[in-house]
C-alpha positions, 0 to 999 in steps of 0.5 A, spaced: 533 067 693 534 067 701 530 071 706 532 074 712 531 080 717 535 086 718 538 085 725 543 091 725 544 097 721 548 103 722 546 109 717 552 113 718 557 107 715 551 104 711 553 097 714 549 092 718 547 085 719 542 080 716 539 074 720 537 069 716 531 064 717 536 059 719 539 064 724 546 065 721 548 072 721 551 075 714 554 082 714 552 087 709 557 092 707 556 099 704 558 097 697 552 092 697 547 097 700 549 103 695 548 098 689 541 096 692 538 103 691 535 103 698 535 109 702 535 106 709 534 099 712 530 098 719 531 093 724 526 087 723 525 089 716 524 083 711 529 083 706 531 078 700 538 077 698 544 073 694 550 070 698 557 071 696 563 066 698 563 060 703 564 059 710 566 064 714 567 069 708 560 069 706 556 076 705 550 079 702 551 080 695 545 083 693 539 086 697 532 087 696 526 089 700 521 083 701 514 086 699 508 084 703 
């Protein structure tokens, strides 16, 4: 499962972006965030996720925090 870092998160809309380790950015939509069961995301937080779609239509489909 790919990992990345939260680059942006808006708690009012529950949307944001994740910066993959290869420097690509993927959007996180409110539906995915709600399904994750998380209360909030913080900038710089490490996450593990699944990717849906291809090319410019890729997005985060499932989201989990990385445990240290």
